[in-house]
N, C-alpha and C positions, 0 to 999 in steps of 0.2 A: 503493499500500500504505499510505503513511503515513495515520495517522488512523484506521485501521481498528482496531475493538476486538474483532472476530473472526476475525483472521487465525490466531490459535492454533487455533481451532476447526476452521478450514478445513485446516490442517496436520495436526491430529490425524485428521481424517476421512479424508483421502487415505492416512494412515500405516496405517490398518487393512487387515489381508491380506484377500485375497479379494473385495473390492468392484469395483474397475473404474470406469471413468467411466459406463456406462450404469446400472449398479445405484445408484451415488452420485446420478446425476440423478433416478433415482426415488424414492430416500430424500428428497431435497430437495423433489421434487414434493409429496410426502405430508406431511412435517414443516415444510418451509418455510424452515428455515436449519439450518446445519451444528451449532450449539449444541444445538437440540431434535432433530436426528438423534442426538447422542451421548448424549442423556439419555432416549432413547425406550424402551430396555430392550426387552422382548419384543414390544412394539408393532410393531417392524420387521417381525414375521412376516406383517403384512397386505400387505406390499409385494411384487409379484409377483417372483420370481427369488431372493428371500432364504430361503435354506435353513436346516436345522437348525443347521449350524455357525456360521454368521452370527447367528444369534437367540442362540445361547449366547455369542459373542463380545459382543454388545452388551448381554447380561445379567451379564457378568464384570467387576465394577469394576476388578480388578487389571489386566486387559489394556486397558481405556480408560485406566486412570492411566498405563499404559507408552506409550500412543500420546500422550498428553498431555505426557509428560516429553520424549519425543522432539521434539514439537512446539517446545517451548520451546528446547531446543539447536538445532534447526535453525533456527528464527528469528534466534538470536544469531549463527549463522554466516552467515545471509543477509544481517544488518545489517552484519556485519564485512567481508562481501565487496562492499558497495555493490551488492546484487542486489534488484531489485524484483520482487514477486510479484503477478501478476494472477489475481484470482479470476475465475470465469467469469459473475458478476454486475456486474463492474466496468465502468464506462462506457468505459475504456481498452481493453478486451479486444476483439480484433479481430472486427468483425461478419461477416466472411465466414466465420471460423472456426466462429463459433457456428452456422452453418447445416449444419455436417456431422453425420452421426449420432452419432459418438463423440469430439466435442470433448473436449480435456483440461479437467479440473476447474481446474487451478492451471497458470500458465505462469511459470516463472522467467525474468527478463529481465535482462541485462546489456549496458548501452550506452544508445544514443538510442532511448528507447521510442517517440518520434514516427514511427520508421520503420513503425509498424504502422498508421498511419493513411494511408500511401501505398498506391496501386494497385500490384500486384506481379505478376511472372510468375516461375516457377520454372524453372531451368535445371538439368537433371540428366544423368548419363550415367555411362560406364565409368570405374572408377578406374585401369584400365590404358589409358588414352587415347592415340590417335596425335597427332602433331604437328598433323594437319588438325582433329582433334576440339578440341583445345586452342584452336588459334586461332580456330575458330569460336565456341566458348564465350566467349572474352574479348570477341570482337568484338560479339557479340549483346549481351552484358552491357554494355558500353560504350555501345551504341546504345540500349538499353532506358532506361538511367538518363539519358540524353542527351534522352529524350522524357518525362520525369517519373515514370517507374516506378522501383520497387525491385526488386532481384533476389533472389530467395530460392533457397538450395541447402543442402546438407548438411555442408558442410566436409570432405567426402571428398578424397582424392586424385583427380588426374585432372580431369574436367569440372568437378566441384563446385568444386574450388580455382580453376580458371581463371576461373569465373564470378564468384566473389567478387573475385578481383584484378581483373578487368576493370572490375567495377563501382567499386572503390575508386580505381583510377588515372583513371577518368573523373569522380572528384570526386562520384560518386553514393552512394546508400544500398544496402546490401545486409544481408540477414538470414539468418543461419547457424542452422539447426535442429539441434540435437545429439542423438545417440543415447545420451548418458551426461548426468552431472552438470555443471552449468556451469562447475565449478571443476575438470573433468578436461579436459586437452588431449589431443583424439584426432583424427586421428593426430599423433603426436609432433613430426614434422616441420612440422607447420602451427602451431606455436607463435607465431611472428611474425605470420602471418595471423591467428590467433585474437585477438592482441593488437590488430592494426589494427581489425579488426571490432568489438572492444570498445569502440574508440575513436572509429571513425566510422560504424559500423552498429549493428547489433544481434544479439546472441547469445541464442538462444531454447531451452529445454528444458522437458519437463513432468517430468523425473525430480528427485528430491531431490539436494542436493549429495553427492558422493562415488560417486555411483551409476557403476559401471564401464561400459566400452563393450562390452557382451556382444552377440553377433551377433542373438539374438532381439529385440532392442530396436529394431533399425533399420527392419524392415517397420512397426513402430507409429509411429515418428518419420516415416516418409515420408507418413502421412496429414496430418501437420501441414504439411509442405511442401506438398502440393497444396492443403491446407485455407486456407492463407494466401493462395493465388494466383488470379488470374482465368483462368490458363492454364499449362500445364507443356509444356516443350519438351525433348524427348529428343534428345540428342547422343551418338551411340556408345553401344551397349548390347547385350550378348548376348541371346539369346532368354530366358533363365533369369537374371534379374538384378534387382537392386532397383529399377532405373531404370524397369523395365516394371510392376513393383509400383505404384511411384508413378503411372505413366499409368493403370493399372486404377482406383486409388483416385481420380485426378482424374474419370474417367469417372463413377464411382458418386456423386462429389460434384457433377455436373454443371458441371465445368470443361473449358475448351477444352484439348485434346490435340494438340501440334504435334511434327514430326518432322523432322529434318534428314538429307537422303539422304546416303549415303557410297559408297565404293568397293564395287562388286557383289562382289569377290573378297576382302572384308575380313569375318572374323566379327563384328567390332564394328559391321558394318552390319546385321546380321540383325534386330537388335531393331526399329531405326527403319523398316526396310524392310517388316517385318511390320505395324507399326502403319499405315503408308501404305496397305498394301492392305487394312487394315480401315477406312479411311476418315479417319485422322488428316491434319490440314492440312500439306501440303508447304511446307517453309520454305526460302526461297532468300535472303531478308534480313529486316531487321527490320519492313519494311513489311508482309510477309505475316502477322506476328504482329500488328501494330496494326490491320490491317484486319479481324481476326476477334475484336477485343474491342469490343463495342458500348459507347458511351459512357455507356450507363445501368447497366452493370455496375460501372463505376467509381464511381458515385455510390450504387449500391445500399446501403441500409442496414437494419439491423434495430433494433427498440426497444432503447435504452440500458439500460433496466431490464429484467432478466430476469423472465420470469415462467415457472418451472419447470413449471407445470400446462398451459401451452401448446406445450411443446415434445415433440414425439413421442419416445418411447424404444424405439420398435419397431425391429427391426433392418431393413436395407435391403430393398426389395422383391425383389431378385435372390437373396437367400438361401434356399436349398432348405429345404422343410418336409418333406421325405421323407428317411428314412434311406436311405444308398447299399445297395444289395446287392453281394455279391461279383462278380458278373457286370457290374455298371456300372463298377468301378473300373479304372483302366489295368492293362494287363497287365504292365507292367514294375515295378510297386511290390513292394518286398520284404514278407516276411512281417510284419514289425513295423509296417512303413508301412500295410498293409491292416488289421491289427488296431486301429491307431490311428484309421484312417478310420472303421472301423465302431464305435468308441467315440465319436466325436465327435457331438454332438447339434446339432439346428437352433438351440437356444439356446446360449448362450455357456456354456463350461465352462472351469475353470481348470485350470492345469497340474499342480497336487498331486493333484485329482481323477482327471485322466487317468494320473498316475503309479500311482495306487491301482488303477485300473481295468485298466491293462495290464501292471502288475509291472514297468514299465521305470523305471530310475533317471532322476533329472531332467537329468542331463548328456547321456544318450542321447537323452532326448525332446526337448530344446532343438535338437539336430542333425536329428532326424526332423522336427520341426515346422517348421523353417526351410526343409527342402528341400521339404516339401508346399506351403508358403507361395509359394516361388518358382515351383513348377508351377501355382499358381493353383488349388490344390484346396481351401485352407482360408485363412482369415484371422485374423491375430491381432488382438485388441482390447485396450486399456490393461488393465493389472492382470494380464498374462499369461493372459487369457482367449482361448478360441479357437472358431471357428465354421467349419462347412462352407460351401462356396460350391456 
């Protein structure tokens, strides 16, 4: 971040409401750099997906000035916290992450930035894990870092926390991806672990400082966990869980998916066992993980200088292009959930638009959307944008 003359432009751009990562990329592809995007005015209307409200936003100097004022304040906070911001055109920005459909425009980083240069594997699972799951998570983490890989997880209780601890205790590197601002410690009992990772590993977030850990942010966070990794290992997870969202995202991103078998009478084994039936690689030891990671993946690179015009901004191929009918929806959806599914479009739509269309308050919408995300019916994109699956 040091030496960048355009960091305030980047911060001001991501501060604008209603954009999200995909629309921001389209704007950058059209106008070339964030400063030119901010000064484009009504010309932004030529960019696909930019509607009337966003045209009005870019044409209102007072609203742009507000974003620039916030950017200056945020940059001062970043500097005071010894935090580094990686823009998506930065040579240090992780090459694997650039290959996903909706990579973050900015990454806030605290700790050893060199962790991002290491090949990595993600270990994720239940927050209410068993002693068996915790032991497996810590052991696999120790063995992975012993083989020169970094361990990625989400700093949550249970499996995530044990993965970070195992990596640190073995003297290796671990990356914690947060669903809140980097200055927010969540969960609170992981304060010491947060401090350790900041000193020995790396804390990462796409969210501005001070962003609270609201539930709807974590599914979006999960795409970064899988996006930073060559593969994702699921260790204990319910059928409807954030860990299985991460597994689905990993498949969409063409990453390896691994599952650790558990007791057949444990509800926490249902997620991994379902993945195994669907073709996930069975993990009995770290050798099973290493055997599925071709050496070419570890050395795969993309050009360090980003050319936005060459990067696709189309949605993933598996996103439906036909609106669902009432008959095609699951029978057990509530009336509000059905209305919400019928309101969602094949292209992304933001939560404020959904609130207007459904007449549902935002706090109710957050809960409904999270439930539909956990069921694999919709997907959250950055900027509180949503699409059907």
